[in-house]
Residue, then its C-alpha position, 0 to 999 in steps of 0.5 A: m958713216k952709217r948715218l951718212f949712208i942711210l941719209a944718202f939711201l933715203l934721199c935716193i929713194y925719195s928724189g923722184i917725189h921731192s926733187q929739191p931737198f931743203a938744206v937743214g938749219s939747226r938752232q938751240l932754243s929754250f921755251t918757257d911753260a909759264s904754267r909749270s915755271r919750267t924751261i924746256a931746252t930744245r934742239v930745232y931743225h928746219p928747212a933753211t936757206s943754207a945748212g948750218s947753225n942759226k941759218p934763216f928759214v927758207t920761205g914757206a910754212f911746214p908741218l911740225i914734228i915734236l920728237g921725244h928721246g929714249f931713256s938716257m939718250s941725247y938728241d944727237a942719237y936722233l939726227n937721222f930723223a932730222d937728216s931724213l925729214v927736214p930736207l923733205g919740208y918738215i920742222v923737227v923739234m927735240p926737247t933735251t929735258e929729262v935725259g939723265p938717269i939720276p934722278f930718274p926722268n919724270h915721265e909726266d913732265f917730259a910728256l907735258d914738254l912734248r905737248f907744250l912745244n907742239s902748241e907753243i911753236k904752232s902759236q908762234n906762227s902768228l908772232s911777228t917777233s918769232i923765228f917761226y913767224q909764218h913758217v909753221t902749218n896747222e898740221s903736226a905730229i908728236m913722235g917718240h922712241s922708247m921712253g919718248g914713245g910712252c910719253t907720246f901717249l901721255a902727250c896725245e891723250n885727250n889732245s886735239d891740237v895734234t894731227t897724228m902720233v908716231v911711236f917707235a918701240p914705246a916703253e911703259t911709263n909712270t903714269s901708264a902709257i898703256a892706260a893713256a892710250s884709251g884717251v888717244t883718238i887721233p890717227a896713230l902709227v906704232f913701230s915694233g921690232e919683233n926681237d925687241g928685248v928691252t921693251l917687249p912687244a907683248d908687254n908694251h907695244i901691243p897693249m898700247y896699240n890695242n888700247l888706242s881709241s884712234s880714228c885710224k891706227t896702224f901697227v908695223n912689226i919689223i921682222g928681226g928688228g930690235h929696240c935701239y936701231y931706230a936711232l943712231t948708235n948710242w952707248a946707253c941704249d946699245f949697252g942695255e940692248s946687248t944685255s937683253s933677250p931676244q937680240p935683233t937679227i938684222t942690222r941698224t941700216e936694215q931696220q931703218i930702211p923699212v921704217f923711213n920707207l913707211l914713215i915718210p909717205y905716212l907723214d906726207g899723206i896725213l900732214k901734207n894731205s897728199l893722197a898719192a903719198s897715202d896710196t904709197f903708204i898703203s901699197r908699201l904696207q902690203s908689199r914689203t916682205d920685211i914687215s908684218y902689219q895690222r891696220d884698224c880704221i873706222s873707214s872702209n877705205p883706209v886711204r880716203f880716211l886720211e883726207e879731210t873729206i869726212i866732213s864738208p863743206n869746210p869752211c862751213p856756213e850753216v850745215l856740216f855734212v858727214a860722209d857716208e863712212i860715218e854711219p848714223p846714229f852717232t854722237y858728236i861733241i864740238t869743242d873750240i880749239s882750247g878744248r871747251n865743250i861748245k855743243n853736243g848731241i846724237s845725230q840720226l842723219n848725216f848732217i849737223s846744224v852749226g848755224d848757231l856757232y860763232p865764226g872761228t875754228y872748232i874740233i868735232n868729235l864723232e863716235n858710233s859703234n865702229g869707233r871714233i874720229h875727230r876733225k878740225f873745221m872752220k865756221e864762217 
């Protein structure tokens, strides 16, 4: 009942922006990571011609979201994310690996599952035999709650194939998510509950956020919020939280309203390149009284930062111009989409010659004394 109430509330909020929500189709699929001889059982939720299991995709291509679950939590605890995001034009994918407490989950394997699904499903956009054929855009997010949040840091470390990461009450992992954060350069959004007694913010969320090398990062503190309330009711999580201290002082619904109120325009801004949605995200950060926040971006204009105008033209024939927000001198590294270093150097001016590159898709990483940023570009 609570799930239906929250969904109805959120659809009401966003009906003015997304007037025709998509039906939610669902599938149970398995993907094979040959490099690890590993099968990854997965739940997939997508815009469909009608609601239900194994329904065809609706026409169109949509941003991809990979969502990692918490310790001992099943995918069905996160159906509120599918119910809220799929109608707005997102594909939500939830690996169901590393669920059981015995043996204890392997954090590195789960992080690699998240990373693999992100790249594999996007690659299937061009595979005519795949259900994802011509239905997946190049933009994607890896998200996670609790254990899945910590594993999201591992999955996004040194990963230029994902557009942004979002975590909810991330837990420290083995290997360390706190340490891995320094290798994350993509934009990041971290949600933290003020009264989270399971993954204490001071020991988990805050050091992870502080260590991020993200081009733009935002920390949202939910006043009175807890650990489990991002998801639906789940016995394992709720029992663990009931024995922890402090305890949340708001309800599950009261926590999810600001979360989705901020999450949706953030995703629309960065994955759908909507400046209006980015404006909405910033405005809500500044106006909501049930949160506090911190935001750190390399650009002085946090809305413009979410656009792809840091570099131009794109596609680029000969010379790549870098916007004034990135003040020289700065170092640059250009890699191909597999991560292979193609070209690097130090620029004293706001342009880089790329005439010597073969036509194709590249990632450019820029760094100056203010921080780092990466962008994808096409060489004509």
